[in-house]
N, C-alpha and C positions, 0 to 999 in steps of 0.2 A: 658723571656728575650731572645732577638734575638742576636746571635753572628755572623750570616752570613748576611752581609749587601746586597749582591747581590743575585738576584733570577736567578737560572739557567734556561736556555732554555730547552725545552723538549728533544732535541737531546743530550744535555750535560748530562741530567739526565739519559737517556738510556745508554749512554756511561759509566757513573759512575756505574750504576747498573751492566752492563756486566763485568766491571773490578772487582767489588766486588764478583760477582758470580765465576769468574775465580780465584780470589786470596784468598778469605776467606775459612776456613776449616770447620767451624761449623755453623749451622743454627738452629733457633728455629723452632720446629715442633709442631703444634697444631692439636689435634685430639679429637674425642669424642667417647665414648662407645655407644652401641646400645640404652642404656637408657639415653643418654645425658650427662653422666659424662665427663667433660672436662679434658684434659690431655695436658701438655706442657713440652717438654724436648728439650735440645740441642742434635743434632746428627751431626756427620761428614757427608759431602756431596761432590758430584762431579757434576759439570755442564759440559755437553758435547756440549753446544752451542744450544741445543734444549730442553733437559730434565735435571732435577735434579735427581741424583741417591742417595738413602739412603739405609742403611743396618742396620737391628737390629733383635733381636730375635722375632720370631713370638709369643713366649709365654709371652712377656711383654705387658703392656697395650698399648704402642704405636704401636707395631707390630700388635696386635689384632685389634686395632682401624683402622689402615691404611688398613689392609686386608679386613675388613668388611665395612668400610665407603666409600671407593672409592674417597674421597675428603679430602684435607688438606689445611691449611693456614701455610705458612712459613714466617719467619721474620729474617731480618738481621739488625744489627745496634742497636743503643740505641735510646732513646726517642727524640733526636734532629737530628737524621740522619737515617731515617726510609726507609726500603724497605719491602713491603708486597707482597707476592706471593700467589695467590690462584691457586690450581691445581688439576687435576684429577690424581688419583693414580692407578697404576697397580702393583699387587703383582707378583713377579717372583721368581722361584727357580733358583739357581746359574746356572744351565745348560741352562736356557732360557735368560740369560743376555749376551749382546754382550761383547766379550772379551775386546774390547776397553774401555767399561764403567768400567769393573772391574779393568783393569790395570790403567786407569786414576784415579779411586777412590783410589787404593792402593798407587799410587805414590803421590797423593796430600795429603792424610790423614795419611800416614805412617802405615797403617793397612790393611792387606789383609784378609777379612772375610772368604775366602775359607779355611784358616788355623784355623778357630775358631769353626768348627764343623757344623753339619747339622741343628742345631736349628735356624740358621740365614736365613732370607729372604731378598730379594732385593725389593725395592719399587722405581718404576719410577714415577716421578711427572712431568706431562706435564703441564706447566703453562697455565692458562686460563685468568688470570688478574695479572697485576703488577702495584703497586703504589710506588712512591718514593717522599720524600720531606725532605728538611732541614728546620725544624722549621716552624712556622705559615706562614711566607710570601710565602712559596712554596706550601701551601695546594691547591691553584688553579692550575690546570694543573698537578696534581699528578698522574692521570691515564695514564700510558704508554702503557698498553696492556689491551684489552677487547676482550672477546670471543676468546682468543687464538691468537689474531692478534695484533702485535705492532701498536700503533696509531701514532708513530713517526718513 
C-alpha cells in the first residue's frame, strides 16, 4: 500500500536524509563477526556533516565486529521511509576523537561516554553509499551516494 502519492526528486531526498541525520538520535547498526554471524542493534549517533560517530563497548559483539570488520550498514526509519548507509569504519580511542565530535555526540544524545569508563571505543563511519526511498514508487533513483560521493 502506498501512502505517499508524490515521488521526491533526488535533491529533496538528500535534503531529507541530511535533516534526519542531524535530528535523529538512534540508528540501526548492522555488523558481522569474523565467522559471519550477523548482529543488529540500535546505537546513539552523531552526524558531523561528513561522518557518523558511534560509541559502544569494545567488549560487546557490535564493538568487536566494528573493530574487526572495518565496514557497516546503518539504517534509519521504518519499512516505508528508509535510509540505508554503507560505510567504512575506523576504531578510535577517546584521545584520538576530535573534541567537536565528542561534544556534539554528548549534546545530541544526552550521554557523554567519557564518563562511562575505559571500556568504550569510538567508531567513525565514513559513508560510502546512501540510499533513501519512501515506499515502492521511490525505489528508482534511491542511490544518493556512491563510492563516497553524493550523486545529487
